[in-house]
N, C-alpha and C positions, 0 to 999 in steps of 0.2 A: 828589578826590585821584586822581592817575594811578595805575593799577594796573601790576603787573609785566608785562614783555614776555615772550612765549612763542614759542619756535621749535618748529614742528611738522615732523618729518621723516617723511614718509609718501608712498608712491607711488601709492596707490589714490585716485582722484578722489572717489569717494563718501564715503570715510572722511575725506578732507581737508575736505570741505564740512561734514560732521557736526561735526568738531572745531572748525573755524573758526566756524561759526554759534553753537555753544554757548559757546565761550570769549568770542567777541565780545559776546554777549548779557550776559555777566557783566562786561564792561568791560575785558577783557584785550586789549592790542594783540597781533596774531598775524601771524607770518611763516611761510610754508610752503615747504619745499624737498622734492625727490623723491629725492635721492641722498645717500649718505654723504659723498661728496666736497663737495657743496654745503653740507651740514650743518657739516662741519669749517671750511670757509671762512667761513661766516656766523657761526658760534659765536665764532670768533676776532676777527672784525671788529665785530660788533654786540653781543657780550656779552649775550645774552638772560638774563632772570632765571630761566628754567626751560626745559628741552627735553623735549618728548614725542617719544620715539624708537621708530620701528618697527624690528623686528629683521630682517625680510626685505626687503632693499632691493637695487636694482640696483647692481652694482659693490661697493663696500665695504659689508659688512653692519652691522647695528646694534651687534653686540657689538664689532666692531673700532672703530667710531666711538666707543663708550663708552670703550674702552681708550685710544684716542688722546687723547680729551678729558681723561681722568683723569691721563694722563702729561704733560700740558701745563700748566705753572704758570699760564698765563693763563686756562685754562678749567676747571681741576680742581675749582673750588668751585661751578660751575653745577649746580644740581639736575637730575637726569635721571629721568624717569618712562618706563619702557620699555613698549611695547605689543607683545603677543605673542599668537599664536593658542593656543587651548586645547590642552592636552596637551603643550606644549613645556616640561615641568618642568625639563629639563636646561638649557635656555637661560635660564630664569628664575633658577635657582641661579647659573649662570655670570655672568649680568648683575649680580646683586647682589654677587657676589664681585669683579667688576670695578669696582664703585663706584656702580651705579645706586641711587637713593634709594627707588624703588618700582616696581611694575609693575602693568599692567592687562591683563586678558585680552580677546581679541576673540571674539565681538562683545561690546561693552560698552555699558552704559547711560550716556547723557549725564550723568545725575545723579551716577553713580559717578565718572565722569571728573572732573567739576568738584570733587567732594568730595576726590578724591585729590590733585588739583592744589593746592587750598587747604590741605590738610593738609601737603603737602611744603613749600610756601612758608612756612606758619606755623612748622613745625619748624625750618626754616633760619633764620628771623628770630629765633627764641628759643633757638637752640642754645647749649648751654653749651660754651665753648671752653677755659675754664680747668679743667684736670684736677684742680686742688686745690680747686675751688669746692664748697661744701656743696650737696648736691642734696636737694630735698624733693619727694616724690611720695606723694600720698594721705596716709597717716599714718606714712610712713617718712621718716627723715632719714639721709643718708649723709655721713659726714665722711671724705673720702679721706685727708687728712693724718694723722688719728688712726687710720685703718683701723677705723672704728667705724660700726655700723649700729644705729639705734634704730627700733623699731616701737611706736607708742603710748607713746613715752617710755621704753620698756624696751630695754636692750641685747640684741642678737642676736649670738650667737657664730658666726662664719663662718670657714671655712678660707680660705687665701690664694686658692685657685682660685675658690671660691664668691664671694668678695668681688670679684675681678676681673671675673667674668662679670656679676654684678649691676650693678657700676659701669658696664660697657659698655652694658647694656640700658637702665638708668635714665637715663643721660646723654642718650639720644636716644629718648624715648618715641614709640612708633608705628613706629619704623624696624624693619624685618625684618633680622635678622642670620642668616646661614647658619651651620651648624656649623663650617665651615672658617674663617669670619671670627672666630668665638668662639675657636677653637683658636689662631689667629694672635695674638690678644690676650694669651694666656697663654704662648704659645711663647717660649722663650728664658729663662724664669724657672727657678727651682729646683723648681717644682711643675708639670711638664708635664701636659698633658691631651690625649687623642686625640679625634678626631671621634666615635668610638663611645662614649666615656665622657661626652660633653657631656650626653646625655639623663639619665644618672645624676646628674650635677651639678645639673641643673635640678630633678629630683625632690627632691633634698636641699634645695635653695634654697627651693622652694615650701613644704616642710614646716617649715623653720626660720622662715620669714617669717610663718607663720600667716595672718592675715586678708589680708595684702598679697600673699601667694603667688599668689593667683588672678589678679593682674594680669600675671603672666608667662605669655604666651599662646603656644601652639604653632601655627605656621603650617605646615600639613600639606605635606610634601614639600619644604619650604624651610628652616625654622629656627625662631627664636623672636623675640618682641618684647615690650616692656613696654608695657602698655595705657595710653593717655593718660587 
């Protein structure tokens, strides 16, 4: 069975070949471009199934490429894995807030790269798009329509804000959400939350969820995710 096509946006030849070799060995068709301008053009014409996007590019940088792809109705659903040098925490956070699905730091292990690519493609394929759909994760069941959460069959009493945060994380297991993305989910409701209070909400959620609380993971310097 044909595998998903991948567009690699990278201007360093050694990294290009490393990525090409390992993805091709896994059976993925790979196209490589070196600039942000080429990436935007090819993404719109070829519609790859996933993009691996370097941040430091000649001309338009990776953050701007991500922003333009997410603002275009024809490309906004294409998964993006950002590649960034170590220590660029601010760029990682900005990239995730712009809509990147994941990131990988340089230098990276080929095995880690392949695992990240497969995880993002798997999550996209199985993503829950109906916000009213019942979600089952581990021993937890979330009924959005009823505003109800069950753990081991027992109801868990959550505040409006706690429920919204849990629903966001559980809908996309494995995805990393920044504090600002979590704030945006609740913003506009009658129960506002600030980025500084997100940590407090998470602590409360973990405690109330009991055995399931351990699956809400902290991603240091970035935000939170619900473990698959």
